[in-house]
N, C-alpha and C positions, 0 to 999 in steps of 0.2 A: 593489456589482461580481458581474454573475455573469464564471460558465467564460464562456459567452457575448461578449459583454465582452470580458474580459479575455482570449481565447487566440485573441479572432477574426484580428488581424496575422500573427501566424500559420497560421492558417487557414487567410487564406488567401496562402501564401507559397508563391515554385517548391519552396522543396524540399519546404513541406507535400503540396506536388501528388507531387514526384519519393518523396518513402515509400509512399506509395495504391498510385503506380505499376506501386511494386517490389514493393509484394503479395498487387499483383493477379496478377504474373508469375508469385510462388510463388509463391500458390492452386492456379496452372496442373497444376503437377511435385512440388508435400507437400501434408501437408498442414503443415494449422496455427491452434493452440490462442493462447484462443481461440475457441470461435465471434466473428463480425466482429459482428457483432450487442452483441457484447461487450467489445469492444475498449475502450470509455471509459466503461466500465460505471460505474467506480466513480467520473465526473465524475457522472454522472448519479444513481447517490442519495449524493449527498453535493455537496450544493450551498455551490462558492465560501462564502458566504454564510453556512453550516449549520459552516464544519469547523472544531471544538472542540482533533482531535488528528488525527496525522497520522503513518501503519504507512511504513515506506520498505519492501519487498518489490525482487527484482532483474530474474528474468524469468518468466513464467506454470509453474503445474506441466508437466512438458512428455510427459506418456503418456495415453488420450483415458476421457474424462469426468470428465480431474480439475479445470483451467481455470472458472474461471466470471468470470476482470476482478474479479478483489477477491482483493490483495496473504494472503500466508498459507490460506487459505479453499477450499474443493470442494467442490457439491450437493452434496446433505445424501443420503445412499444409499449414497456413493463412503467406498471407507476413508480414514482420519483421517489426512492423511501427518505423520510423524516432529515435526515440526516447532512444527507446532499442538501437539499433543497437546502438549511444550513448556510452549505457549506459553499449554498450558489450567492445566500441572502452575502455572505461574508466580499465575497468574487463583487458580488455591487458593487457593495457599500466600498468597497475598498479598493477596485480600479475601475467601477463606471461600466460595470461588461452586462454587456444584455445576460438576462436570465433567462436558459436555454429553455427550449420543450420537454428534453431527453431526461436520462440518467448515462448517459454511457459516455462516459472521461476516455475509450482508444488513444482517439484524436493527443491527449494528454501527452499520456505514458508514451508514446512514439516522440514527441518533441522533449523528453527528457523527464521525466515522471515516472518514479518508479514507482508505486504505487498500491502496496504491499500487505501483505494478509500477515500478521508472528505466525499464522494457523493455517492456512493452504487449506484442508474441503470440512464437510459439516456436518451435522445427515438432519435430514428432513423432522422441520417442528422443532429438531434442539439443540439451539446454541448451545458452540461450547464444546459438544459430542468431542470432539477431535483433539483437545488443547495439550493433550497430555500422551497421544499417538507414538512424540518424536517430532514432531512441527518449526516446534523450538530451536531444539539443534538446527536443522537447515538452513534456519532461515537470519535468526545467528546468524551463521558463517555469510549468508547475502549479505547480513550489515555489517557486517567485518570483513568482508568485499570492501565495499560501496567503501567504510570507512580506509581506508589500505592507499585511494585513490589518494596521490597530491596531489588532481588539482580543486578545491572548495567542493566540496555541495554545500545543499542545506537539509533538514533533518526537520521536518514540521511532526509535531511530536503533537498528541491531540488527546489527553486524558490518562488516564493516570497510569494503566497497564504499557500507551507506547511508551511517556519518560523512564517505568525502567531500565529501559534501552541508552539511555542516557550513558553508561562508565563505560558501553562501552565502543565510545561515538569518538575516532579525536578530533584533537581541539582544534586543529587547524577549518576544520570548518563550522559550517552555524547552523547553532542547537533553536530552535524558536520551540516555544508550551503552549500550548491552553488547555484550556480543557476541551474536553470533548465535541465532536458538532450536536450531539445528540439533541432532543429539544431537553432533556434531562437536569442539560447541565452548561450547554451552546451558552447562555443569558450572563452565568459566570464569566466571562468572561472572554468566550468563543468572538462575539459577538464584538467585533471592534480591534482585534488583534493586531489586524490590520500585514497579517505574515505572508500574503501574494505580496504586498509592495514592497516587504520589508527581503525576503530573499530575491529578487530580483534588486532590489538594491544591490546589497551583496553581488550577485553575481558578474555584476553591474563595475565597481568598485573594484575589480577578480582579473576584468578583460575580458569579461565570459559572455554570451550575448544571453538577451532575457528569454525568460521564459514564456512564450504567445496565453495565454490561459482563457482568452475567449474558445467556445464551445460552436 
């Protein structure tokens, strides 16, 4: 199955057309991030059949030039956001990976890490501006599609919002939970969670290739 196959019914629904119409109206009066071409970038870079790990974010960065369609990621040349810096700290501690000088996670997406925000758009300087326009229905369908995979997948759920998705995930997958990596909560258990090594150990145990987290 591909994203196109599994998401076709929802993309053809009246609900989805209404969502796109809402975004078209908002674009006339508001600045929306990321660019429209990147709204579904996470799905384009990580085919359904290639998904090994899912990392859930909430909504995109809401300042200029930050959001690039992948959860927690920014384009090269953009200052690394605090949450991503903390993710890098945990990667370094867990896997002894050298901290990169950029925040572009595209290479991870191409290696099977689905970096999915549960809301795919936001308005300039207004976090969660689009949380109620329908994106959650769509991204829940994405999560369900991954959950329906027979091949085991690792779900990394960081923070309260991500953990609400636990009931949607089938039992044969590995669910790893921790506080959000933001500066406000990372010290409560994100640091030291060892999710990256635990994920690769799970993949290896199921005769799957581990993910190379080096950037």
